[in-house]
N, C-alpha and C positions, 0 to 999 in steps of 0.2 A: 504493500500500500504506500509505503514511503516513496518507493521509486516511481509509482504512478503519479503521485502528487508532485514529486520533484520535477518530472518531465513536463507536467502541465505548467509549473511555475517557469521553468526555463524556456518553454515555448511561448510564454506570454499569455497564457489562458486567463490569468487574473490581473493582467496589466504588467507593465515593465518600466523601463527608464522614462517613458513618456508620461507616466502617471506619478503625481507627487507621493501618494500613499495608496498604491493598489491594494485592495482588500480581498481576502478570501471569503467565500460564503460561510455561513454558520456551520458548525459541525454536523448538525442534523441534516442540512441540505446536502453537504458532501457525502454523508453516509447514504442518503437516499439515492443520490446520483450514481454512486459507485457500488451500491448494493452490499454494503458492509455495515457492521455495527458502529455506533458512536465511539465505543471504546477503541476500536481499531483505528478510527480516524484520529482520535485524541493521541494515541500512541505514536502514530506517524507524524503528527504535527509536532509533538515533543522532540522527536528525532531531528526533524527539519529545523526546528528552532535552535538546537544545539549546533547544527551545521551553519547557522547564520543566514539561512535563506528567508526566514520569516521572523516576525516579532509579534508578541501578544501585548495589547494595551488593555488594561483592565477597564471594562465598561465600554470599550470602543470596538474591539474586534481583533482579528489577526491580519497582519499586513505583510506584504512582500518587501523584503529589504535587500535581497541579493539576486534578483532576476538578471540573467546574463543575456547579452546580445550574442548571436551566432553568425559567423561568416563561413559560408561554404567555399571550400578551396578546390572544388571540382573544376571551377572555371576561373580563368585569369581575369580579374576585375579589381577595380579600386574600391576603397571602403564605402564611399558615398553611393557608388553604383550597386554594391552588394546589399546595402541597407535600404535601398530605395523603397522596397515593399513595406518597411516598418514605419514609414512616414515620420521619421525622426530627423531633426536637423543635425547635419554634420558641420561643426565649426572648426576651421583650421586657423591656428595662430602660427604665423610664420616667424620662427625664431632666428633663422639665418638663411640667406640665399646669396651665394657668391661664387666667383670663379676660384677654384682651388687647384691643387696638384695631386696627382694620384700617388698614394703610398704604394709600397711593394704589394701589399695584399689586394688593394683595389685594382692596381694595374694588372695583376694576374687574373683577377676575375673578369675584368672588362677587356682583356686581351689588348692592352695598350702598353706603351713604354712607361716605366717608372718616372714620375715627375711630369708626365703629360698633363695638360690642362683638363679639368673636369668641372662640371657644375655640381656644387654641393648645396643641398637643401635640408633644413631641419625644421620640422613642424610638430606642434602639439595639437592633437585632434581630440575633440570633445563631441559627444553625442547626447542630445537632450540636456545640455548644460553640464554634463558630467565628464571630467577628463577620462579619456579612454586609452590613448596611445601616444607614444613619443617615437617619431620616426626620423631616421637620417637616410638620405638618398644621394647616391653618387651616380652621375649620368655622364656619358661620353661627351666630348667637347662639341660635337655637332649640335648639341642642344643649347649651348650657351647663348648664341645670338637671339634665339627665339624665346627661350624660357626664363632668362635671368630677370626680365621685367614683366613676365606673365602673371596672371591672376592666380597665384598659388594659394591664396586664402579662400578662393571660391571654387576650385576645381581639383579633381583627382589628377595626379601626375600622369597616369596612363592616358587619360583623356587629352591632356595638353600635348603629350608627345605625339599622339596620332593626329590630332587636329592641327597643331601648329607646325609640325615638321613634315607632315604628309607621308608618314611611314605607318606600317602595320606591325603591331606586336604579335609574336608567334606563340611562345610558351615560356614557362619559368621553372627554375629549379628551386625547391623550397625545403628548408630545414627549420624545425621547430624544437626549441629546448626550453627548459625551465631555468630561470635565473632569479636572483634576489635584487631588489631595487637598491641602487646606491643612493647617497644623500641627494644629489642634484635631481636624479630621475624621480625620486620619491616626492620632492617638492613640486615638480611639474605635474605629476599624476595625482597629487593629493592623497598619498598613502604614506604609511609609516616606513622608515628605512628598513630594509631587509624583507619587505613584503614580497610575496611570490608574484612574478611576472611571467608572461609568455613572451619569449624572444623569437621572432620569425625572421630568418634570413631568406631573402628572395632575390635571385638573379634572373632578370627578365631579358629574353632574346627577341630580336626582330624576326620577322618571317623568314628573312634570308640567312638566319643563323648567327647574326652579329650580337654578342652580349652587349647590352645597351644600358641597363638600369640595375644598380645594385642597392638593395635596401636592407636596413636593420630596423625592425619595428618592435618596440616593447609595449605589450598590451597589459593592462591591469588584469591580473588573474581572477579578481572577484567580479569583473564586469564583462568578460569576453571569453568566448570559446570558439575553436575552429572545428569544422566538421567536414567530412568527406564520405564518399561511398566507394567501396572497393569490390569490383567483380572478381569472382574466382575463376581463374583460367587453368586449363589442364596443361601440364608440362609435356 
């Protein structure tokens, strides 16, 4: 029962980041809808409360406190594009946009010479007024003339690359790991230092195979999850 309710909460059945205090129905209503006893519902809610997903306010009801947004990574798309169906505003605060030079690591990933010019972008992204991710992006020099003065506060980088440069993105290599928030990142994301974060590394290629865009995105672990579907193929 706990897993059923957890999935409903994470899917936004009772509201999410767009609601100030999304409330769950009364225990009796949940019990009737799910065909179980009130004791089973009460036990499940107690477990979810310990997980931090809900909170109970005496005389007011039970409220969602930890509903997460989900981004499907089956398709290559930007954050605003992937969350369009949620009808939640994605706000981008541009922390830095400048011409920089490629470190050995960045140069290796983008298949350019060390010290070559690149466009460096750092943004804090919030959804529904809640800080969600801190991202750094390194893009090949071809993007500098068009994107250094582009509207990075109002657009996904992917959309700008394709629209302003007239190229098509093809695919991306993605690695996801768990990290702890350092002090500067914690301040930007409004979490405590050492809070768990999802760190996504994404190297995006053009259709012709050119590695073009290298990102490191730190997501708040309490507000975001990544999902995908995997077919089983025979060897």
